[in-house]
Phi, psi and omega in degrees: 000130180283144181307318184293342178268003178273124178272319182191181187227130182235119173259122179248126177235131172244122184245137185241154177054049180280161178287116182303324181294338178270313185285349180256012180250116178304314184298316183287328180290321177297316176300321176303306183301312182299315180292314180304311185298320178293316185298315185264007174064048179246136180262123181294148176237104184079185181276154176290130169271126180223066183279150171249123182206188180075022187288347179286349185217118179311327182296327185254000188286127175156180176272150165235154180224145173219123177235108173288143177234159186298340182248006171155249184198160170238128181232153177201148174228138191230130183258110175298323187295317188256350185064042186239162178220140180233108188238141174234136172238116177238134184204140174278353175261129179302152179208162181281092185298322184290325174297318179294319180297312181298311178303315182294314179296319183287319182302316183269006183045042183286139179278339182213144176220137175241132182233154170222145176233124184243130176258121186248000000 
């Protein structure tokens, strides 16, 4: 694939056995987005959306986050029930995926992380 044909880069991270005090804290999730954007040199576009919903069902209960960045978006979904996090970073600008993975695993104190990286 030629470099000029690449539209973007997507890092998909599934994190397991996360620290509940982190994934259930709106303030900590905001801190994560702010620090991640600085670390991978992404400029935020607008405010972070951080709704807590799905409370009628333990399976769906938790925070979700959406942060638009000038080159696309960072999204995340967090499960209170399972202590898991599902985070995607998509950008048409290259970024250090290994740095993002390491930072994310450490920030959420995850015992395990599974990642996929897609060039689109």
